[in-house]
N, C-alpha and C positions, 0 to 999 in steps of 0.2 A: 316591707323590704324583702321578706322571704318570698312573697308572691312575685315581686319584680325579678328577683334572682332566678326564680323558677321559670318565669316566662323567658328570661334572657338565655338560660341554659337550654330551654326547649328550642328557641330560635337558632342557637348555635348548632344543635343536633340536626335540625332541619336543613340548615345551610350546608353542613358537612355532608348530609345525605344527598342533597341536590348536586353539590360539587362532585361527589363520588359517582353519581349517575351520569352527569353531563360531561365531566372531565375525568374519567377513570384513570387516565395516564398520568395524573398529577404526581403521584409518588415517584415515578421514574423521571419526570421532569426535574424534580428536586434532586434526585441522585445524579442526573447528568450535569446540572448546573453547580452542584456543591461537591461532588466526589471527583469529577474529571477535570484535568488541567487543560485539556485541548478539545475544543468543539469546532475548530476552523477547518476549512478545506485545505488539504496538503497535497492535492493532485493538480499538476499543472502541465501545460504544454511546454516542451523543451524550448529554451531560448533560441532565437535565430542565430545561426553560426554562418561564417563565410562559406560560400559554395565550394571554393577551392581550398583544399587542405594544404598545409605547409609542404614545401618541396622535400623536406627531410623526413616526411612520414613514409612508412612502408606498409605493405599488406602482410597480414599474418593469418594463416589458414589452419583450421583444426576442426575435427568432427565435420559438421555441415555448415560451418560459419567462415566468413572472411571479414577481418576487422582491419581497418587502417589506423595505425597509431604511430607513436614515436619510433623513429628509425634506428635508434641506437641500442635496441634490445637483441639479446641472443636467447636461443632456446635453452631452457633449464631442464635437467633430468628430474623426473618425479617418480615416486613409487606407486602412484595411483594411475591405472590405465584409463580412468575416466577424467583425468586432469591434464591439461597442457599449460605450461608456464613459460613466459618470456620475461627477461629482466636485463637492465643495463648494468654497467660495472658498479655504480655507487648505489643502486637500488632505488633511485628516485623515479624511475619509470618501470612499472611492472604491469603485466597483463596475464591473467589466469582464466582459463575456461574450464568449467566443471560441467560434465554431461550427467544429468540425472534421469534415470529411467523410473517413471512413476508406476507404482503397483496398480494392477487392474482394479483392486479393491479400494484404492485410496480415493479420497474425496476432499474437495477444498473446504468442506464444512467440518471435517474431522477435528475433534478437540476444540471446537468453538462453542459448543453448547447450544448451537442454533440448528433447528431442524429445517429441512427443505420446505416443508409446509409453512412454517412460520415466516421464513424468508420470502417465499412467494406471496404470502398474504400481505406482508408489509410492503413489498415492492409494488404490488397492484394498487394498494391504497395510496401510496406515496407517488404513484405514476413514475416508477423507476423500472428499468429493464431488469428482469430477474437474472442474476448471474448464472452462467452455465459452466464456468471453469474458474480456475484460480485467478487468472488475469482479470476477468470481469468482476470477480468478487473483491479483489484488492482495490480496483478502481472505484467501485461503489463505496467501500468502507472509507477510503481516504478522502473522498470528495463530499461526504455527508456533512451537513451543518445542522444547527438547531432549527433551521427553517424546514427541515425534513421530518421533524418530530410530529408524531400523531397523538395528541393528547386525548382524543376522543375514543381511543381503543386501547384497553389495558395490555392486550397481548402484543399489539404493534409497538406500543411504548416500551415494553420489555425487550422486544427484538432490537429496536433502535438503540437502547441502552447497551445491549450486548455488542452491537456493531461498533458503537462509539468506544467501548472499552478496548476492543481490538485495535481501533485507530490509535489509541493512546499507546498501546504496546508497539505498534509499528513506528510511531513517532519517537519512542524511546525517551521521552521526557524533555523538559526544557534544557536540561544539562547536556543533552545529546540529541539535538533536534535533527530530524530527518525530513527530506522533501522527496516527493515522487514526481517524475517527469515522464510523460508518454514518449516512447521512441518506436512507434510502430513502423514496420517496413514491409516490403513486398514478400508475401508468404508467411509473415509472422506478426505477432503482436508482442510488445515488450514495454518495459519501463526502466528508467534509471532511478536509483536511490542514492542520494547524497546525504552525508551526515557529518557533523563536527563534534568531536569529543570535548570534554571540559579543558583538556590541555591543548586545544586548538589544532589537533590532528584531524585531517580530512579523510573521509572514506567514501568510496563510490562502488556501486555494484549494479549490473544490468541483468535483468531476468528476461529471457527470450522464450516465447511459446510458439513453436512452429504450428501452422494451421493444418498441415497434412499429417503430422505425427503428434497426436494428442497425448501420447505416453512419454514424451521427451520434453525436458525443460533444460535450458542452458543458463548457468549462472556465471557471469563474467565479472571478476574483481579487477579494479583499476586503481593505480596510484593516482593521487591528486596533487598536482603542482599548480594547476590553474583551472578554474571552473569552466572556462570556455574550451580548454583542451579536452576536458572530460566529456563535455556535451558533444563536441565534434567527433570524438572517438565513438561515442555511443550511437550517434546518428550515421556513422559509416558502416555499421554492421549490416551484412548481407548474408542470405542463405546461398549456398553453392549447390 
C-alpha cells in the first residue's frame, strides 16, 4: 500500500510539473475565473440612431467642440474656466464639457502596474494592436474576453489578469454596470460610457480625444432621460 501511495504521489508531482511547464499560466487562469466577476466584452459600436435629429434640438459650442442636444437648456455659470455647463429649468436635461490638459509626463499605463514591455509582449502574442494612447488602451481592456488568455506564457497570463482587473474597475460591478460605445468622428476618437446605479439612476459620459492635440481630452457629462437620446447627442459631436 505504501509503495502504491508513493508511486501515486510521484505521478502527481510529475503531472504537476508537466502542467506547470506546458501551461505556466494556469494560476492566473484560476484567478481570472474565480476572482473576477466580469470576463465579457463591454465595448460595442453605438446603436444606430435616426440621421435627422429632433427639430427642438440646438447646437451648443464650447472649447473646440460643437454638440447638438436638447434645445431647452441655458448656459450656467461655473467657477471652473475648464468647464462649460448648460441646463434646463427642472434639471432633466444637462450638458457639461470639461477640458483636461494632459501632463507631458502622464502616461495611460500610470498606476496600472503594467509596463509597456509587458503590454507589448502580450499584444504581440495575442495578435492585438499595442495601444499607443488612453483611447486605444481602454478599447483593448474593455473588449478582452477569456478567449484572449495566454495559458502558455506566465508573464502574458499575468498581464492579461491585470488588464481584466482594470476592466472590472471600469465596469464598476454588477450593481453599477457600465457599457462602452465607440463614437469616433472626424478628427477625433471617442467613446460613450453609460451606467445604471442600484437606485436605477442613469449616467452617461463621453470622452473625446482629438487626433491633432494629443495633450487634450474632453469629458462630456450628459443627463439620461432616454438611451436613444444620449446616443444621438454623443454621435452629434464635432470638432470646430
